[in-house]
Structure formats: C-alpha cells, structure tokens
Backbone of each chain as ProteinMPNN parsed JSONL, in Angstrom:
{"seq_chain_A": "MSGDFLRGAIAMGFAIAALFFLRYWRESRDRLFAWFALAFFVLALTRTLLVFAHEDHETAVLPYLVRLLAFLIFLGAILDKNLSAFRSPAGGRARPPSGATTSNAGSPPGYSAIAAPEDGRAPSEGRRHA", "coords_chain_A": {"N_chain_A": [[0.749, -1.215, 0.164], [1.997, 1.325, 0.954], [3.833, 1.339, -1.04], [2.51, 1.812, -3.331], [1.385, 4.296, -2.784], [3.841, 5.74, -2.778], [4.509, 5.342, -5.344], [2.492, 6.757, -6.64], [3.005, 9.315, -5.796], [5.487, 9.842, -6.937], [4.604, 9.705, -9.734], [2.928, 12.022, -9.657], [4.697, 14.057, -9.034], [6.339, 14.048, -11.321], [4.539, 14.589, -13.303], [3.824, 17.216, -12.5], [6.366, 18.466, -12.853], [6.63, 18.131, -15.49], [4.587, 20.138, -16.397], [5.716, 22.527, -15.681], [7.86, 22.727, -17.326], [6.46, 22.601, -19.515], [5.304, 25.224, -19.38], [7.644, 26.82, -19.387], [8.328, 26.197, -22.147], [6.225, 27.401, -23.231], [6.648, 29.967, -22.876], [9.194, 30.366, -23.925], [9.539, 29.283, -26.311], [11.421, 27.385, -26.855], [12.565, 24.351, -28.204], [13.641, 22.397, -26.548], [12.588, 22.418, -23.954], [9.913, 21.505, -24.536], [10.471, 19.087, -25.379], [11.425, 17.961, -23.02], [9.203, 18.388, -21.317], [7.352, 16.661, -22.661], [8.86, 14.036, -22.121], [8.847, 13.946, -19.329], [5.962, 13.616, -18.965], [5.836, 11.257, -20.094], [7.126, 9.672, -18.178], [5.684, 10.155, -15.778], [3.226, 8.76, -16.901], [4.19, 6.131, -16.966], [4.836, 5.488, -14.486], [2.431, 5.691, -13.394], [0.841, 3.633, -14.516], [2.423, 1.449, -13.451], [1.476, 1.482, -11.004], [-1.365, 0.541, -11.131], [-0.718, -1.979, -12.35], [-0.71, -5.423, -12.113], [1.253, -7.628, -9.866], [2.458, -9.7, -11.552], [2.372, -8.244, -13.998], [3.836, -6.208, -13.498], [6.592, -6.969, -13.428], [6.816, -7.35, -16.129], [8.409, -6.336, -19.353], [7.531, -4.24, -20.763], [6.483, -1.604, -19.669], [8.914, -0.526, -18.641], [10.27, -0.467, -21.069], [9.147, 1.888, -22.082], [9.763, 3.619, -20.275], [12.466, 3.638, -20.741], [12.298, 4.928, -23.348], [11.644, 7.363, -22.714], [13.75, 8.447, -21.225], [15.637, 8.402, -23.486], [14.574, 10.351, -24.985], [14.943, 12.581, -23.457], [17.694, 12.52, -23.289], [18.133, 12.873, -26.177], [17.007, 15.461, -26.623], [18.78, 17.035, -25.011], [21.202, 16.834, -26.393], [20.336, 17.515, -29.122], [19.99, 20.179, -28.535], [22.576, 21.19, -27.595], [23.999, 20.678, -30.31], [22.349, 22.337, -32.033], [23.01, 24.663, -31.004], [25.827, 24.868, -31.383], [25.499, 24.973, -34.144], [24.204, 27.329, -34.987], [24.736, 30.784, -35.485], [24.149, 32.428, -33.278], [24.234, 30.499, -31.123], [26.864, 29.969, -31.211], [27.773, 32.241, -29.808], [27.509, 31.155, -27.467], [29.649, 30.561, -25.704], [31.086, 33.301, -24.371], [33.322, 36.009, -24.511], [35.84, 36.279, -22.351], [35.29, 38.03, -19.102], [32.549, 38.806, -19.538], [29.529, 39.699, -18.227], [26.779, 38.943, -18.019], [23.983, 37.227, -17.122], [23.429, 34.755, -18.284], [25.952, 34.593, -19.425], [28.009, 32.5, -18.998], [27.157, 30.237, -19.775], [27.239, 27.052, -21.241], [27.056, 26.031, -24.743], [23.965, 25.136, -25.479], [22.754, 24.867, -23.015], [22.028, 27.44, -21.998], [19.348, 27.878, -22.041], [17.874, 26.189, -20.628], [18.173, 26.938, -18.152], [16.391, 28.671, -16.286], [15.512, 32.255, -15.611], [16.122, 33.909, -12.406], [13.674, 34.598, -11.553], [12.133, 32.797, -12.171], [10.765, 32.695, -14.498], [10.771, 31.428, -17.771], [13.522, 31.809, -20.036], [13.468, 34.561, -22.551], [13.502, 34.509, -26.028], [15.342, 36.282, -27.036], [17.063, 36.465, -24.955], [18.13, 33.96, -24.471], [20.542, 33.536, -25.833], [22.415, 35.116, -24.754]], "CA_chain_A": [[0.054, 0.134, -0.054], [2.788, 2.508, 0.855], [4.45, 1.372, -2.253], [1.359, 2.386, -4.384], [1.283, 5.588, -2.474], [5.0, 6.302, -3.137], [4.582, 5.41, -6.875], [1.537, 7.678, -7.085], [3.323, 10.561, -5.514], [6.408, 10.095, -7.912], [3.997, 10.056, -10.92], [2.237, 13.336, -9.626], [5.762, 14.848, -9.268], [6.745, 13.919, -12.802], [3.499, 15.479, -14.039], [4.097, 18.747, -12.253], [7.714, 18.827, -13.579], [6.155, 18.366, -17.08], [3.946, 21.321, -16.435], [6.775, 23.316, -15.524], [8.665, 22.632, -18.482], [5.485, 23.008, -20.723], [5.284, 26.734, -19.229], [8.986, 27.426, -19.998], [8.142, 26.05, -23.525], [5.215, 28.478, -24.056], [7.173, 31.379, -22.832], [10.308, 30.748, -24.713], [9.302, 28.492, -27.746], [12.489, 26.609, -26.979], [11.78, 23.034, -28.33], [14.21, 21.665, -25.479], [11.498, 22.513, -22.923], [8.968, 20.809, -25.044], [10.892, 17.435, -25.379], [11.51, 17.742, -21.474], [7.643, 18.052, -20.97], [6.937, 15.322, -23.109], [9.466, 13.137, -21.405], [8.237, 13.905, -17.95], [4.744, 12.961, -18.811], [5.751, 9.788, -20.299], [7.606, 9.099, -16.95], [4.542, 10.082, -15.014], [2.241, 7.695, -17.337], [4.628, 4.808, -16.799], [4.679, 5.167, -12.838], [0.903, 5.544, -12.959], [0.575, 2.29, -14.943], [2.721, 0.494, -12.46], [0.488, 1.487, -9.696], [-2.575, -0.307, -11.502], [-0.154, -3.208, -12.897], [-0.528, -6.373, -11.232], [2.758, -7.87, -9.846], [3.027, -10.347, -12.762], [2.663, -7.481, -15.127], [4.878, -5.234, -13.139], [7.765, -7.642, -14.039], [7.02, -7.449, -17.594], [9.362, -5.177, -19.485], [6.839, -3.129, -21.624], [6.594, -0.331, -18.879], [10.339, -0.001, -18.517], [10.727, 0.054, -22.266], [8.553, 3.256, -22.275], [10.626, 4.538, -19.495], [13.728, 3.806, -21.653], [12.022, 5.814, -24.466], [11.555, 8.755, -22.156], [15.321, 8.838, -21.038], [16.162, 8.756, -24.634], [14.097, 11.906, -25.372], [15.806, 13.455, -22.53], [19.213, 12.596, -24.154], [18.241, 13.578, -27.588], [16.8, 16.741, -26.428], [20.083, 17.805, -24.68], [22.212, 16.738, -27.596], [19.926, 18.475, -29.939], [20.304, 21.692, -27.979], [23.931, 21.31, -27.92], [24.183, 20.663, -31.582], [21.961, 23.408, -32.543], [23.68, 25.908, -30.488], [27.001, 24.897, -32.204], [25.549, 25.179, -35.72], [23.659, 28.494, -35.162], [25.458, 31.855, -35.12], [23.671, 32.702, -31.778], [25.022, 29.434, -30.43], [28.416, 30.149, -31.289], [28.088, 33.015, -28.921], [27.279, 30.762, -25.948], [30.899, 30.971, -24.915], [31.311, 34.65, -24.619], [34.727, 36.443, -24.23], [35.962, 36.501, -20.721], [34.916, 39.341, -18.617], [31.301, 39.075, -19.775], [28.804, 39.488, -16.94], [25.368, 38.821, -18.062], [23.605, 35.916, -16.061], [23.754, 33.439, -19.142], [27.153, 34.875, -20.213], [28.897, 31.528, -19.032], [26.318, 29.262, -20.255], [27.863, 26.593, -22.322], [26.207, 25.747, -25.635], [22.816, 24.171, -25.402], [22.309, 24.759, -21.744], [21.691, 28.416, -21.491], [17.787, 28.048, -22.344], [17.288, 25.332, -19.73], [18.182, 27.546, -16.784], [15.556, 29.977, -16.248], [16.134, 33.151, -14.75], [15.889, 33.732, -11.001], [12.381, 34.818, -11.242], [11.436, 31.382, -12.27], [10.199, 32.705, -15.666], [11.64, 31.073, -18.881], [14.148, 32.998, -20.757], [13.007, 34.91, -23.649], [14.401, 34.235, -27.076], [16.367, 37.369, -27.129], [18.077, 36.132, -23.792], [18.655, 32.712, -24.241], [21.782, 33.339, -26.298], [22.867, 36.274, -24.446]], "C_chain_A": [[0.775, 1.138, 0.123], [3.611, 2.644, -0.461], [3.54, 2.081, -3.353], [1.502, 3.883, -4.03], [2.636, 6.19, -2.814], [5.14, 6.454, -4.894], [3.484, 6.636, -7.459], [2.146, 9.219, -6.853], [4.593, 10.836, -6.672], [5.747, 10.454, -9.214], [3.516, 11.43, -10.843], [3.508, 14.361, -9.79], [6.28, 14.923, -10.728], [5.747, 14.95, -13.582], [3.486, 16.928, -13.841], [5.487, 19.2, -12.963], [7.345, 19.133, -14.84], [5.586, 19.645, -17.313], [4.801, 22.49, -16.419], [7.359, 23.516, -16.697], [7.729, 23.035, -19.881], [5.32, 24.732, -20.504], [6.501, 27.43, -19.788], [9.194, 27.381, -21.634], [7.295, 27.106, -24.124], [5.872, 29.712, -23.89], [8.324, 31.613, -23.836], [10.457, 30.183, -26.031], [10.591, 27.762, -27.846], [12.074, 24.963, -27.062], [12.344, 21.999, -27.214], [13.188, 21.371, -24.412], [10.294, 21.456, -23.46], [9.261, 19.275, -25.05], [10.913, 17.192, -23.75], [9.978, 17.402, -21.015], [7.3, 16.815, -21.266], [7.315, 14.131, -22.434], [8.972, 12.903, -19.961], [6.906, 13.347, -17.886], [4.725, 11.619, -19.193], [6.237, 9.146, -19.119], [6.353, 8.906, -16.015], [3.477, 8.902, -15.536], [2.689, 6.402, -16.839], [4.68, 4.513, -15.236], [3.147, 5.127, -12.686], [0.597, 4.196, -13.326], [1.085, 1.356, -14.131], [2.155, 0.457, -11.381], [-0.631, 0.428, -9.878], [-2.079, -1.635, -11.956], [-0.22, -4.283, -11.637], [1.0, -6.864, -10.904], [3.223, -8.649, -10.896], [3.303, -9.459, -13.712], [3.73, -6.385, -14.661], [6.334, -5.826, -13.358], [7.962, -7.751, -15.436], [7.773, -6.151, -17.929], [8.822, -4.107, -20.225], [7.075, -1.804, -20.908], [7.911, 0.347, -18.792], [10.866, 0.033, -20.0], [10.153, 1.53, -22.633], [9.293, 3.901, -21.387], [11.98, 4.674, -20.123], [13.339, 5.024, -22.697], [12.031, 7.164, -23.965], [12.79, 9.175, -21.867], [15.886, 9.126, -22.422], [15.79, 10.041, -25.149], [14.671, 12.794, -24.563], [17.077, 13.714, -23.199], [19.107, 13.331, -25.278], [17.83, 15.066, -27.441], [18.074, 17.507, -26.161], [21.007, 17.899, -25.777], [21.798, 17.534, -28.796], [20.279, 19.853, -29.667], [21.669, 21.984, -28.281], [24.226, 21.511, -29.4], [23.636, 22.035, -32.407], [22.551, 24.86, -32.084], [24.99, 26.221, -31.07], [26.823, 25.563, -33.416], [25.156, 26.706, -35.867], [24.574, 29.683, -34.99], [25.316, 32.412, -33.712], [24.365, 31.663, -30.905], [26.323, 29.51, -30.293], [28.656, 31.321, -30.097], [27.923, 32.719, -27.508], [28.499, 30.748, -25.275], [31.484, 32.211, -25.244], [32.755, 35.088, -24.222], [34.654, 36.641, -22.896], [35.623, 37.88, -20.397], [33.246, 39.647, -18.943], [30.524, 38.924, -18.623], [27.229, 39.398, -16.723], [25.043, 37.389, -17.311], [23.872, 34.736, -16.826], [25.173, 33.54, -19.638], [28.141, 33.269, -20.128], [28.249, 30.132, -19.484], [27.042, 28.383, -21.331], [26.805, 26.3, -23.552], [25.174, 24.744, -25.27], [22.299, 24.166, -23.955], [21.811, 26.302, -21.221], [20.061, 28.712, -21.457], [17.363, 27.072, -21.111], [17.257, 26.026, -18.469], [17.368, 28.816, -16.996], [16.058, 31.017, -15.447], [15.672, 33.236, -13.358], [14.308, 33.876, -10.668], [11.558, 33.639, -11.65], [10.725, 31.36, -13.731], [11.307, 32.178, -16.732], [12.291, 32.066, -19.518], [13.502, 33.38, -21.894], [13.905, 34.594, -24.721], [15.452, 35.179, -27.217], [17.626, 36.998, -25.961], [18.691, 34.998, -23.685], [20.198, 32.687, -24.852], [22.606, 34.356, -26.064], [24.516, 35.909, -24.181]], "O_chain_A": [[0.389, 2.124, -0.505], [4.002, 3.717, -0.921], [4.018, 2.878, -4.16], [1.729, 4.68, -4.941], [2.528, 7.353, -3.202], [5.681, 7.359, -5.53], [3.651, 7.276, -8.497], [1.833, 10.161, -7.58], [4.661, 11.928, -7.235], [6.202, 11.41, -9.842], [3.628, 12.109, -11.864], [3.425, 15.34, -10.532], [6.618, 16.019, -11.176], [6.103, 15.887, -14.295], [3.218, 17.747, -14.72], [5.569, 20.266, -13.574], [7.63, 20.215, -15.352], [5.955, 20.301, -18.287], [4.551, 23.423, -17.181], [7.339, 24.674, -17.113], [8.111, 23.569, -20.922], [5.22, 25.442, -21.505], [6.439, 28.423, -20.512], [9.899, 28.144, -22.294], [7.503, 27.63, -25.218], [5.688, 30.57, -24.754], [8.493, 32.66, -24.46], [11.358, 30.524, -26.797], [10.92, 27.474, -28.997], [11.41, 24.399, -26.192], [11.736, 20.963, -26.945], [12.962, 20.224, -24.028], [9.838, 20.634, -22.665], [8.434, 18.406, -24.776], [10.374, 16.176, -23.311], [9.639, 16.355, -20.464], [6.99, 15.956, -20.441], [6.494, 13.266, -22.131], [8.737, 11.781, -19.515], [6.596, 12.652, -16.918], [3.858, 10.836, -18.805], [5.81, 8.007, -18.934], [6.01, 7.815, -15.56], [2.932, 8.178, -14.702], [1.894, 5.598, -16.352], [4.568, 3.361, -14.817], [2.691, 4.457, -11.759], [0.063, 3.513, -12.453], [0.388, 0.358, -13.943], [2.246, -0.554, -10.685], [-0.861, -0.425, -9.021], [-2.931, -2.522, -11.995], [0.128, -4.047, -10.48], [1.905, -6.498, -11.654], [4.368, -8.414, -11.282], [4.331, -9.625, -14.369], [4.397, -5.77, -15.493], [7.244, -5.003, -13.46], [9.009, -8.148, -15.947], [7.85, -5.163, -17.199], [9.49, -3.084, -20.384], [7.779, -0.945, -21.439], [8.04, 1.57, -18.855], [11.953, 0.592, -20.154], [10.745, 2.235, -23.45], [9.56, 5.037, -21.779], [12.591, 5.739, -20.042], [14.087, 5.995, -22.803], [12.391, 8.086, -24.697], [13.06, 10.322, -22.221], [16.622, 10.108, -22.522], [16.611, 10.77, -25.706], [14.917, 13.901, -25.044], [17.481, 14.808, -23.593], [19.817, 14.317, -25.477], [18.374, 15.873, -28.195], [18.446, 18.438, -26.875], [21.553, 18.964, -26.066], [22.628, 18.158, -29.457], [20.81, 20.586, -30.502], [21.986, 22.864, -29.08], [24.729, 22.593, -29.703], [24.314, 22.658, -33.224], [22.517, 25.909, -32.728], [25.38, 27.369, -31.283], [27.563, 26.45, -33.843], [25.693, 27.354, -36.765], [25.375, 29.444, -34.086], [26.291, 32.809, -33.074], [25.062, 32.057, -29.969], [26.895, 29.123, -29.274], [29.723, 31.285, -29.484], [28.07, 33.5, -26.568], [28.391, 30.957, -24.067], [32.261, 32.332, -26.191], [33.332, 34.289, -23.485], [33.668, 37.075, -22.3], [35.645, 38.786, -21.23], [32.765, 40.718, -18.571], [30.818, 37.958, -17.918], [26.584, 39.654, -15.706], [25.932, 36.595, -17.002], [24.432, 33.769, -16.31], [25.609, 32.581, -20.274], [28.87, 32.944, -21.065], [28.886, 29.079, -19.504], [27.453, 28.978, -22.327], [25.62, 26.36, -23.224], [25.472, 23.641, -24.81], [21.361, 23.404, -23.723], [21.25, 26.388, -20.129], [19.609, 29.702, -20.882], [16.272, 27.379, -20.63], [16.351, 25.751, -17.683], [17.655, 29.764, -17.727], [16.956, 30.793, -14.637], [14.692, 32.529, -13.121], [13.786, 33.352, -9.684], [10.348, 33.599, -11.43], [10.199, 30.338, -14.17], [12.505, 32.432, -16.607], [11.761, 33.173, -19.616], [12.839, 32.47, -22.391], [15.084, 34.396, -24.428], [16.546, 34.734, -27.564], [18.827, 37.223, -26.112], [19.674, 34.858, -22.957], [21.007, 31.882, -24.389], [23.476, 34.652, -26.884], [25.301, 36.8, -23.856]]}, "seq_chain_B": "MAALVYLLCAAAALVCAALLWRGYRQSRQRLLFWSSLCFGLLTLDNLFLFADRILLPEVDLAVYRLPTGLAAVGVLLFGMIWRAKT", "coords_chain_B": {"N_chain_B": [[16.851, -9.648, -21.829], [15.218, -7.844, -20.175], [16.885, -7.199, -18.342], [18.738, -5.817, -19.879], [17.302, -3.691, -20.617], [16.729, -2.289, -18.232], [19.552, -1.625, -17.427], [20.212, 0.03, -19.695], [18.415, 2.112, -19.186], [19.331, 3.077, -16.861], [21.991, 3.731, -17.821], [21.273, 5.921, -19.696], [20.162, 7.802, -18.191], [22.55, 8.402, -16.597], [24.26, 9.507, -18.424], [22.667, 11.898, -19.101], [22.564, 13.076, -16.678], [25.297, 13.488, -16.376], [25.82, 15.318, -18.494], [24.329, 17.38, -17.882], [25.447, 18.235, -15.459], [27.914, 18.82, -16.241], [27.193, 21.163, -17.721], [26.263, 22.814, -15.632], [28.714, 23.085, -14.144], [29.991, 24.753, -15.97], [28.332, 26.974, -16.286], [27.249, 27.771, -13.867], [24.364, 27.797, -13.356], [21.483, 27.362, -11.268], [19.321, 25.868, -11.684], [20.334, 23.802, -13.797], [21.862, 22.392, -11.79], [19.919, 21.38, -9.968], [18.714, 19.775, -11.898], [20.469, 18.051, -12.813], [21.177, 16.643, -10.521], [18.741, 15.441, -10.004], [18.755, 13.687, -12.482], [20.901, 11.973, -11.443], [19.901, 10.786, -9.272], [17.801, 9.454, -10.379], [19.37, 7.704, -11.938], [20.344, 6.024, -9.83], [18.045, 5.054, -8.903], [17.137, 3.318, -11.292], [19.361, 1.726, -11.283], [19.075, 0.38, -8.75], [16.604, -0.728, -9.522], [17.228, -2.674, -11.259], [19.09, -4.193, -9.509], [17.226, -5.343, -7.915], [15.442, -6.779, -9.658], [16.963, -8.247, -11.101], [19.715, -9.05, -9.907], [19.002, -9.514, -7.1], [16.594, -11.048, -6.734], [15.043, -12.244, -4.724], [15.02, -10.509, -2.778], [13.307, -7.802, -1.41], [13.835, -4.589, -2.742], [12.349, -2.394, -3.16], [11.855, -0.625, -0.987], [14.153, 0.858, -0.974], [14.261, 1.776, -3.545], [12.001, 3.075, -4.312], [11.849, 5.495, -2.566], [14.024, 6.825, -3.449], [13.392, 7.358, -6.135], [11.507, 9.166, -5.656], [12.615, 11.01, -4.158], [14.342, 11.962, -6.353], [12.588, 13.139, -8.061], [11.622, 15.127, -6.443], [13.769, 16.787, -5.623], [13.979, 18.067, -8.122], [11.75, 19.591, -8.551], [11.978, 20.993, -6.334], [13.958, 22.701, -6.855], [12.819, 23.965, -9.187], [10.597, 25.528, -8.027], [11.934, 26.801, -6.013], [13.361, 28.576, -7.589], [11.42, 29.855, -8.627], [10.299, 31.34, -6.699], [12.21, 33.058, -5.624]], "CA_chain_B": [[16.031, -8.564, -22.445], [14.705, -7.075, -19.092], [18.224, -6.54, -17.737], [19.433, -4.876, -20.774], [16.456, -2.439, -20.605], [17.105, -1.651, -17.062], [20.806, -1.093, -17.566], [20.211, 1.172, -20.615], [17.746, 3.227, -18.624], [20.355, 3.578, -15.931], [23.016, 4.441, -18.504], [20.676, 6.996, -20.335], [20.048, 8.743, -17.045], [23.731, 8.721, -16.041], [24.692, 10.52, -19.332], [21.979, 13.034, -19.064], [23.146, 13.847, -15.433], [26.872, 13.969, -16.573], [25.911, 16.448, -19.474], [23.72, 18.667, -17.131], [26.444, 18.664, -14.491], [28.869, 19.844, -17.088], [26.547, 22.495, -18.069], [26.291, 23.482, -14.271], [29.958, 23.524, -13.821], [30.411, 25.866, -16.788], [27.347, 28.105, -16.247], [26.643, 27.933, -12.437], [23.033, 27.93, -13.476], [21.085, 26.511, -10.433], [18.315, 24.783, -12.406], [21.023, 22.638, -14.056], [22.216, 21.592, -10.842], [18.881, 20.511, -9.536], [18.382, 18.83, -12.94], [21.654, 16.956, -12.665], [20.887, 15.841, -9.064], [17.437, 14.518, -10.269], [19.064, 12.519, -12.934], [21.675, 11.307, -10.941], [19.028, 9.939, -8.391], [17.041, 8.524, -11.161], [20.272, 6.688, -12.084], [20.422, 5.342, -8.75], [16.627, 4.348, -8.951], [17.463, 2.444, -12.115], [20.277, 0.716, -10.656], [18.044, -0.393, -7.777], [15.518, -1.645, -10.179], [18.182, -3.946, -11.752], [19.394, -5.054, -8.515], [15.915, -5.636, -7.361], [14.745, -7.547, -10.422], [17.944, -9.171, -11.819], [20.542, -9.506, -8.976], [18.603, -9.844, -5.786], [15.044, -11.139, -6.945], [14.586, -12.708, -3.57], [15.053, -9.489, -1.741], [12.52, -6.563, -2.073], [14.295, -3.426, -2.732], [11.444, -1.367, -3.25], [12.078, 0.112, 0.086], [15.065, 1.915, -1.511], [14.138, 2.177, -4.959], [10.915, 4.299, -4.423], [12.304, 6.785, -1.877], [15.107, 7.278, -4.431], [12.49, 8.027, -7.114], [10.625, 10.35, -4.804], [13.712, 12.132, -3.918], [14.905, 12.608, -7.706], [11.557, 14.392, -8.475], [11.508, 16.257, -5.311], [15.01, 17.716, -5.936], [13.766, 18.89, -9.217], [10.687, 20.344, -8.226], [12.308, 22.104, -5.287], [14.752, 23.771, -7.848], [11.957, 25.069, -9.743], [9.934, 26.194, -7.055], [12.982, 27.732, -5.401], [13.749, 29.781, -8.341], [10.085, 30.696, -8.976], [9.945, 32.116, -5.397], [13.304, 34.128, -5.364]], "C_chain_B": [[15.838, -7.321, -21.052], [16.019, -6.489, -18.438], [18.719, -5.523, -18.655], [18.568, -3.396, -20.834], [16.709, -1.613, -19.291], [18.404, -1.03, -16.947], [20.877, 0.037, -18.449], [19.468, 2.284, -19.949], [18.733, 3.922, -17.537], [21.506, 4.575, -16.675], [22.476, 5.745, -19.145], [20.69, 8.045, -19.366], [21.393, 9.327, -16.572], [24.282, 9.912, -17.172], [23.988, 11.871, -19.457], [22.549, 13.882, -17.7], [24.491, 14.324, -15.659], [26.49, 15.316, -17.457], [25.405, 17.796, -18.67], [24.866, 19.116, -16.322], [27.446, 19.443, -15.212], [28.408, 21.029, -17.443], [26.536, 23.274, -16.773], [27.764, 23.9, -14.063], [30.48, 24.602, -14.567], [29.605, 27.033, -16.638], [26.99, 28.632, -14.815], [25.164, 28.211, -12.336], [22.234, 26.741, -12.392], [20.175, 25.341, -10.826], [19.239, 23.582, -12.934], [21.531, 21.825, -12.931], [21.201, 20.745, -10.21], [18.647, 19.463, -10.488], [19.237, 17.834, -12.852], [21.459, 15.975, -11.662], [19.644, 15.167, -9.326], [17.975, 13.459, -11.082], [19.91, 11.696, -12.44], [20.832, 10.252, -9.732], [18.164, 8.994, -9.395], [17.944, 7.416, -11.699], [20.292, 5.57, -11.173], [19.166, 4.385, -8.624], [16.955, 3.228, -9.944], [18.395, 1.251, -11.744], [19.759, -0.213, -9.611], [17.247, -1.364, -8.481], [16.438, -2.852, -10.689], [18.597, -4.899, -10.732], [18.281, -5.958, -7.877], [15.146, -6.785, -8.191], [15.737, -8.849, -10.761], [18.857, -9.831, -10.823], [20.188, -10.164, -7.659], [17.183, -10.22, -6.01], [14.546, -11.728, -5.638], [14.251, -11.649, -2.637], [14.295, -8.367, -2.415], [13.142, -5.371, -1.798], [13.431, -2.204, -3.143], [11.551, -0.275, -2.206], [13.135, 1.22, -0.292], [15.062, 2.715, -2.621], [13.052, 3.458, -4.865], [11.122, 5.541, -3.621], [13.311, 7.438, -2.788], [14.272, 8.107, -5.496], [11.98, 9.258, -6.774], [11.644, 11.385, -4.76], [14.199, 12.718, -5.102], [13.721, 13.633, -8.065], [11.483, 15.498, -7.589], [12.665, 17.248, -5.525], [14.545, 18.856, -7.14], [12.862, 19.977, -9.002], [10.988, 21.447, -7.285], [13.141, 23.012, -6.043], [13.992, 24.563, -8.432], [11.38, 25.924, -9.232], [10.634, 27.32, -6.649], [13.22, 29.027, -6.343], [12.558, 30.637, -8.626], [9.825, 31.68, -7.805], [10.911, 33.248, -5.168], [13.235, 35.148, -6.525]], "O_chain_B": [[16.282, -6.173, -21.063], [16.066, -5.318, -18.063], [19.098, -4.432, -18.228], [19.056, -2.285, -21.042], [16.872, -0.394, -19.324], [18.461, 0.07, -16.396], [21.535, 1.014, -18.091], [19.891, 3.423, -20.146], [18.853, 5.141, -17.419], [21.845, 5.71, -16.34], [23.254, 6.699, -19.131], [21.187, 9.134, -19.65], [21.476, 10.497, -16.2], [24.655, 11.029, -16.812], [24.597, 12.863, -19.857], [22.886, 15.066, -17.705], [24.862, 15.414, -15.223], [26.919, 16.386, -17.025], [25.889, 18.924, -18.762], [25.273, 20.272, -16.442], [27.792, 20.57, -14.857], [29.187, 21.981, -17.494], [26.824, 24.467, -16.87], [27.986, 25.084, -13.81], [31.3, 25.369, -14.062], [30.138, 28.123, -16.848], [26.513, 29.752, -14.628], [24.719, 28.796, -11.349], [22.315, 25.528, -12.584], [20.243, 24.181, -10.419], [18.962, 22.442, -12.56], [21.635, 20.608, -13.088], [21.443, 19.575, -9.914], [18.395, 18.327, -10.086], [18.795, 16.686, -12.808], [21.536, 14.757, -11.822], [19.544, 14.108, -8.707], [17.818, 12.313, -10.663], [19.845, 10.551, -12.887], [21.213, 9.117, -9.448], [17.923, 7.827, -9.085], [17.463, 6.306, -11.923], [20.266, 4.393, -11.534], [19.239, 3.197, -8.311], [17.062, 2.113, -9.433], [18.145, 0.057, -11.912], [19.991, -1.422, -9.619], [17.169, -2.556, -8.185], [16.141, -4.0, -10.355], [18.539, -6.119, -10.881], [18.464, -7.088, -7.424], [14.387, -7.586, -7.644], [15.443, -10.044, -10.718], [18.871, -11.062, -10.788], [20.815, -11.097, -7.158], [16.436, -9.542, -5.305], [13.323, -11.62, -5.551], [13.356, -11.779, -1.802], [14.467, -7.994, -3.576], [13.074, -4.979, -0.633], [13.941, -1.118, -3.422], [11.352, 0.898, -2.523], [12.963, 2.384, 0.069], [15.551, 3.831, -2.801], [13.282, 4.592, -5.285], [10.587, 6.586, -3.99], [13.35, 8.668, -2.806], [14.444, 9.311, -5.686], [12.009, 10.26, -7.489], [11.508, 12.493, -5.279], [14.508, 13.908, -5.061], [13.951, 14.816, -8.321], [11.302, 16.659, -7.955], [12.442, 18.457, -5.591], [14.692, 20.078, -7.111], [13.159, 21.148, -9.238], [10.467, 22.561, -7.326], [12.974, 24.209, -5.808], [14.202, 25.774, -8.384], [11.423, 27.075, -9.667], [10.268, 28.488, -6.782], [13.26, 30.196, -5.959], [12.609, 31.851, -8.827], [9.192, 32.722, -7.979], [10.544, 34.278, -4.602], [14.009, 36.105, -6.553]]}, "name": "protein", "num_of_chains": 2, "seq": "MSGDFLRGAIAMGFAIAALFFLRYWRESRDRLFAWFALAFFVLALTRTLLVFAHEDHETAVLPYLVRLLAFLIFLGAILDKNLSAFRSPAGGRARPPSGATTSNAGSPPGYSAIAAPEDGRAPSEGRRHAMAALVYLLCAAAALVCAALLWRGYRQSRQRLLFWSSLCFGLLTLDNLFLFADRILLPEVDLAVYRLPTGLAAVGVLLFGMIWRAKT"}
C-alpha cells in the first residue's frame, strides 16, 4: 500500500515537472523544454501504470521500455540543443569572451535555455543566447 | 532483455546527469544543478531496479528504490519552485 502511495507521489511529481517545462516552452518556444515536458509526462504515465499493474505485469518489460524511451527523449533533447547551439551563429556566442557579466554569459552551448532566470520565468528568445 | 532495458535506462539517465552537471560546472545555473541531481538519483533508482529484479530477486528493494525516485523528482521540483520564489 505504501509502495502504491510512493508510486503515485512520484507520478504526480513528474507530471508537475512536465507542467513546469511546458510553461517554460510556452514562454520561450525553445523545443528543449517541449521535449522535456513530453518525457516527464511519459515518465508520469509509466509510474501511474505501474500502480495499477498486477505484480505479474510489473515484472513485464513493456513499462520499462517506455521508461527507456523517455530517457532517450531527454538525451536526444540535450544533444539536439547542444548541436543546434553549435550550428547557429547565436549558439556560437554561447561561450562569450572572458569578462562578460550577463547571467547567461557563462552558459555552455545548449544549456543557456534550460536555466530559467531567477524569477522562475523561462528565458525569452532574445536572452537565451545572451 | 529486461536486464538490458534496466541497464540502458540507468546508462541514459547517467549520461543526462553528466551532461547537465557539465553544463552546471560551466554556467553555474542552479536549475542545471537540480536537474543534474535529479538525473543522478534517477540513475540510482534504475540501478536499484536492476538489483531488485535481476541480481537479488529474492530481496524486495522497493524500500530503497521508491524513496530514491521520490527524492529525484523532489529535488527537481524544489529547484524549480525555489527559483520561482526568489
């Protein structure tokens, strides 16, 4: 019973994280956030399915294949962000000259967007590659 | 087949954690720190799953596995909400 409670709590947590990333995507239109939102929704779904699965089904590999798919989405999203940052001229500025002082100045290619500013809002397009 | 899937889940989570940690080391963006910590704990969660189902099937490791998963999502939500609050 407590196991089901914890599985439910984990599923809800993943769903909330997905909603956060969905908000970041809506504000920034950065597809990294959209992929993260999708992957967290998939993780929430698999954890929810495991709550309702019987023990025999829980040992089946299918839910964990879906979980693997979610992790591959995360990985693909991060790599895609890095590659697009390297390809685009703006991404080339992700490593600014030393002495730059903007908050995202030190962000490595591909990660400036995932880090929302301190007020919790997703970075705007103009700021992402600052 | 199942063992391979569990290990691939752990490996993918570990690579995500490493890439996010590298990003944090270079940018010092706090959300990257919390995301990296989340994926690190998810790696541990998947390793516990592998041990639970493959290495030690007679022992129920859910008592370690589930709190680890909850901690993983907890630290990520903490990081997001903390940023929204400050």
